[in-house]
C-alpha positions in Angstrom: 63.0 143.1 -34.0 63.3 140.1 -36.7 65.5 140.3 -40.0 62.4 140.6 -42.1 61.2 143.7 -39.8 64.5 145.5 -40.3 64.5 145.0 -43.9 60.9 146.1 -44.2 61.8 149.5 -41.9 64.7 150.2 -44.1 62.8 149.5 -47.3 59.9 152.0 -45.9 62.4 154.5 -44.9 64.3 154.5 -48.4 60.5 154.9 -50.3 60.3 158.0 -47.7 63.3 159.6 -48.9 62.0 160.2 -52.3 61.0 163.8 -52.5 57.2 164.1 -52.2 55.5 165.7 -55.4 53.7 168.9 -55.3 49.9 169.3 -54.2 48.3 168.2 -57.2 45.9 171.3 -58.2 43.4 171.4 -61.3 42.9 174.6 -63.2 40.3 175.3 -65.8 41.5 174.3 -69.3 42.4 177.0 -71.8 42.7 176.1 -75.3 46.0 178.0 -76.9 47.4 178.5 -79.8 49.0 175.1 -81.5 51.2 173.9 -84.2 49.6 171.2 -86.5 51.2 167.9 -86.6 49.5 165.9 -90.0 50.4 162.8 -91.5 49.3 161.8 -94.7 49.8 158.0 -96.0 49.1 156.3 -99.1 50.7 154.2 -101.8 52.6 155.8 -104.8 50.7 158.1 -107.0 48.1 158.8 -104.5 48.7 162.6 -104.2 50.4 162.6 -100.8 53.4 165.3 -101.5 50.6 167.4 -103.7 48.4 167.4 -100.8 51.1 168.1 -98.1 52.2 171.0 -100.2 48.7 172.3 -100.2 48.0 171.9 -96.5 51.5 173.6 -95.8 50.7 176.7 -97.8 47.2 176.8 -95.9 49.0 176.7 -92.7 51.9 179.0 -93.5 49.5 181.6 -94.7 50.5 183.6 -98.3 53.8 185.2 -96.8 54.8 182.3 -94.5 57.8 179.9 -95.6 57.8 176.4 -95.8 61.3 174.0 -95.6 60.9 170.3 -96.9 63.2 167.2 -96.9 63.1 165.2 -100.1 63.9 161.6 -99.4 63.3 160.9 -103.1 66.0 162.5 -105.4 64.4 165.5 -106.0 60.9 164.4 -106.9 59.4 167.1 -104.8 61.1 170.1 -106.6 58.8 168.9 -109.6 56.1 170.8 -107.8 58.3 174.1 -107.7 56.3 175.6 -110.5 52.9 175.4 -108.3 54.4 176.1 -104.7 57.0 178.2 -103.4 58.9 176.5 -101.0 62.6 175.5 -99.9 64.0 172.0 -99.9 66.6 169.8 -98.6 67.6 166.8 -100.5 68.9 164.2 -97.7 69.8 160.9 -98.4 70.8 159.6 -94.9 68.0 159.1 -92.8 69.2 158.7 -89.0 67.1 160.2 -86.5 70.2 162.9 -85.9 70.0 164.1 -89.3 66.1 164.7 -89.1 66.3 166.6 -85.9 69.3 168.7 -87.3 67.0 169.6 -90.3 64.2 170.5 -88.2 66.5 172.9 -86.1 67.7 174.4 -89.2 64.0 175.2 -90.1 63.3 176.7 -86.9 66.4 178.7 -86.8 65.3 179.7 -90.2 62.1 181.3 -89.4 60.0 178.8 -91.3 56.3 178.2 -90.8 56.0 174.6 -91.8 58.2 172.0 -91.9 57.4 168.8 -94.3 59.1 165.5 -94.7 58.4 163.6 -97.9 58.6 160.9 -97.0 59.1 159.7 -93.1 59.3 156.1 -94.3 62.7 156.8 -95.3 63.9 157.3 -91.7 62.4 153.8 -90.9 63.7 151.6 -94.0 66.3 154.2 -95.6 70.1 154.5 -95.3 71.2 155.0 -91.6 67.4 154.5 -90.7 65.6 152.6 -88.1 66.1 148.9 -89.4 69.5 149.4 -90.4 70.5 150.9 -87.1 68.7 148.2 -85.2 70.4 145.5 -87.6 74.0 147.0 -86.8 73.1 147.2 -83.2 71.8 143.7 -82.9 75.1 142.4 -84.5 76.8 143.8 -81.7 74.3 142.7 -79.1 73.9 139.2 -80.9 70.1 139.9 -80.2 67.7 141.5 -82.3 66.0 143.1 -78.9 69.0 144.6 -77.8 69.1 146.2 -81.2 65.7 147.9 -80.8 66.4 148.6 -77.0 69.5 150.6 -78.2 67.3 152.5 -81.1 64.3 153.5 -78.9 66.0 156.6 -77.0 66.9 157.7 -80.3 63.5 157.4 -82.0 61.7 159.0 -78.9 64.0 161.8 -79.1 63.1 162.1 -82.6 59.5 161.9 -82.5 59.5 164.2 -79.0 61.6 167.1 -81.0 58.9 166.6 -83.7 55.9 167.1 -81.3 57.7 170.0 -79.4 58.7 172.2 -82.6 57.3 175.6 -83.1 56.7 174.8 -86.6 53.9 173.2 -88.2 55.1 169.6 -89.2 53.4 167.6 -92.1 54.9 164.2 -93.0 54.2 161.7 -95.7 54.3 158.0 -95.3 54.2 155.2 -97.9 52.4 152.2 -97.8 53.0 149.0 -99.2 51.1 148.4 -102.4 48.6 145.4 -103.2 46.1 144.8 -105.5 42.2 143.8 -105.5 40.0 142.3 -107.9 36.6 143.9 -108.2 33.6 144.5 -110.6 33.7 147.6 -112.5 29.5 148.7 -112.2 30.1 150.6 -115.3 31.6 147.6 -117.8 30.3 144.8 -115.6 33.8 143.4 -116.1 36.3 142.7 -113.3 39.3 145.1 -112.9 42.5 145.3 -110.9 42.4 148.2 -108.1 45.9 149.2 -106.3 45.3 149.6 -102.6 47.6 150.5 -99.7 48.4 148.5 -96.5 49.9 149.7 -93.8 52.2 152.4 -93.5 56.0 151.8 -94.0 57.0 153.3 -90.3 56.6 152.3 -86.7 53.4 150.8 -85.8 51.5 153.2 -83.7 53.5 156.3 -84.8 50.0 157.8 -86.3 48.8 158.5 -82.6 51.4 161.2 -82.3 49.5 163.3 -84.7 46.6 165.7 -84.8 45.2 164.4 -88.0 46.2 161.2 -90.0 44.6 160.9 -93.6 45.1 158.2 -96.1 44.9 159.0 -99.6 44.0 156.3 -102.4 44.8 156.3 -106.1 42.0 158.4 -107.1 43.4 161.2 -104.9 40.8 161.2 -102.3 41.8 162.1 -98.5 40.0 159.8 -96.1 40.6 160.9 -92.6 41.5 158.1 -90.4 42.2 159.8 -86.9 41.9 163.1 -86.1 41.8 165.8 -82.9 39.5 168.3 -85.0 35.8 167.3 -85.0 35.3 168.9 -88.4 37.1 166.1 -90.1 35.7 163.2 -88.2 34.8 160.4 -90.7 35.6 162.9 -93.8 36.5 161.6 -97.3 38.0 164.6 -99.3 38.1 164.1 -103.1 41.2 166.0 -104.5 41.5 168.2 -101.6 42.1 171.9 -102.4 43.8 174.5 -99.9 40.2 175.7 -98.7 39.5 172.2 -97.4 42.0 172.8 -94.8 40.3 175.8 -93.4 38.8 174.3 -90.4 41.7 172.7 -89.1 43.5 176.1 -89.2 40.9 177.5 -87.6 40.9 174.8 -85.1 44.4 175.4 -84.1 43.9 179.0 -83.2 43.7 179.8 -79.3 44.8 181.7 -76.7 48.5 183.1 -76.6 50.8 181.2 -74.4 50.8 183.0 -71.0 54.3 184.1 -69.8 55.3 186.1 -66.9 58.7 187.9 -65.9 61.4 185.4 -64.4 62.6 186.0 -61.3 66.6 186.2 -60.8 68.2 184.1 -58.1 70.4 185.2 -55.4 73.7 183.9 -54.6 73.9 179.9 -53.9 70.6 179.5 -56.2 70.1 177.6 -59.0 68.5 179.5 -61.5 66.6 178.6 -64.8 68.5 179.6 -67.6 66.5 181.6 -70.7 63.6 179.6 -72.3 61.8 179.9 -75.6 59.0 182.6 -75.5 56.5 179.7 -75.3 57.9 178.9 -71.9 56.5 180.3 -68.5 59.2 181.5 -66.6 58.5 181.0 -62.5 60.4 182.0 -59.6 62.8 179.3 -58.9 62.9 177.7 -55.5 66.2 178.3 -53.7 68.5 175.4 -53.3 72.0 175.2 -52.5 74.4 173.7 -55.4 76.2 171.7 -52.9 73.3 169.8 -51.9 72.2 168.7 -55.3 74.0 165.7 -57.0 76.0 166.8 -60.0 74.3 164.5 -62.4 70.8 166.4 -61.6 72.7 169.8 -62.0 73.8 168.7 -65.5 70.4 167.4 -66.4 69.1 170.8 -64.9 71.7 172.8 -67.1 70.2 170.7 -70.3 67.0 171.8 -69.7 67.2 175.4 -70.8 64.2 175.1 -73.0 61.5 172.7 -74.3 63.8 170.8 -76.7 66.2 170.2 -73.4 63.4 169.4 -71.5 61.8 166.6 -73.6 65.3 165.3 -74.4 66.4 164.9 -70.7 62.7 163.7 -69.6 62.8 161.0 -72.4 66.2 159.6 -71.2 64.9 159.7 -67.8 61.7 157.6 -69.2 64.2 154.9 -70.6 65.8 154.5 -67.6 62.7 153.9 -65.5 61.5 151.5 -68.2 65.0 149.9 -68.2 64.8 149.7 -64.1 60.9 148.9 -63.6 59.9 147.1 -66.9 58.0 148.6 -69.9 54.7 148.6 -68.1 55.9 149.7 -64.5 57.9 152.0 -66.2 55.5 153.7 -68.2 52.9 154.0 -65.7 55.3 155.4 -63.1 56.5 158.0 -65.6 53.0 159.1 -66.6 52.1 159.5 -62.8 54.9 161.5 -62.2 54.2 163.9 -65.2 50.9 163.9 -63.6 51.8 165.5 -60.3 53.1 168.6 -62.3 49.8 168.8 -64.4 51.0 167.4 -67.7 50.9 164.4 -69.6 54.0 165.1 -71.9 57.2 166.6 -71.7 56.4 169.0 -74.2 53.5 170.6 -72.4 55.7 172.1 -69.5 55.4 175.8 -69.3 57.7 176.2 -66.7 61.5 175.1 -66.8 61.6 175.1 -62.8 58.4 172.3 -62.9 59.9 170.5 -65.4 63.5 170.4 -63.4 61.6 169.2 -60.3 59.9 166.2 -62.2 63.3 165.3 -63.6 64.6 165.3 -60.1 61.9 163.4 -58.7 62.3 160.6 -61.8 65.9 160.5 -61.0 65.8 159.8 -57.5 63.1 157.4 -58.2 65.6 155.4 -60.5 68.1 155.7 -58.3 66.1 154.2 -55.4 65.1 151.3 -57.2 68.8 150.8 -58.3 69.9 150.8 -54.8 67.1 148.6 -53.4 66.0 146.1 -56.2 63.2 144.8 -53.7 61.4 148.2 -54.0 61.0 147.1 -57.9 58.2 145.0 -56.9 56.6 147.7 -55.0 53.3 149.7 -56.4 54.7 152.3 -58.9 55.2 155.8 -58.2 
């Protein structure tokens, strides 16, 4: 056997050592109760904050409680005479503080979590740009700064998406002015318009509905998963204007099955949130599983832990395989477990199996760099 053939055989054996994914099985889709994710974008004075509170009250119902982060020195509390809500005035806008505030809202039993505005977590004190600037100085490389920040950003976004609260955020836009003819007076006049949101490009795709607000307080729906709002423009929206969105979020209750306790020598799933389906744990001897994997599994006791662990594993895949191939490999491995995003896991055990497979893939490629050039997943 030639040297080339020997290397090829060894490489194939390593590929075979990666645990095979479960058999892919399709099942009928069921629309279940969901929590809204909404972004309102616009220039100063467009009515973002006021509209956010109207939507929040509609989502919460007459008795539901609303928690809000105020990033603008108490400006949101000026609406306290019109709306009943609790506020926290934040002055440090790191992802950690965002997630801590969301944790507090969830533990406090709030129905809706509002952020006015999310842009401060991009440009404000301890926000993304400041983090990247400091990290870039350490690396002496701007890209190194963004690489350091990406896991924090992903954890923040995943945490927001996975929350049991409805989440509404506002985003500022950069202001500009255009000259246009006033049809009633026949004279030219200046009009303020908003440009791109002050936030990471593409973040709006994480939301169920994204609306732009202009200086006339008109909500122009730019992106939505709810067909009732496709292409709509709503002047000075009232609470009733959000009824179709609230109805659209309704669906079947999450399916829950009793957990099966593990016997001696098995690794059992810790208690999870009520929204996650517990399934019998496949027996596995602890001594046969790497300690690094066991540590990951212990973190994956609920949906938040699942999103955090799988988010870190995704970053490791991207670091190992590159942005495009790593992302594709991650999505393929998720698909083998019937989900498109970590927050869709209903079973702790399935999420752990997925994490183990991703971890094994990363280790295998790291030990044999030649595998990096083979087809992903």
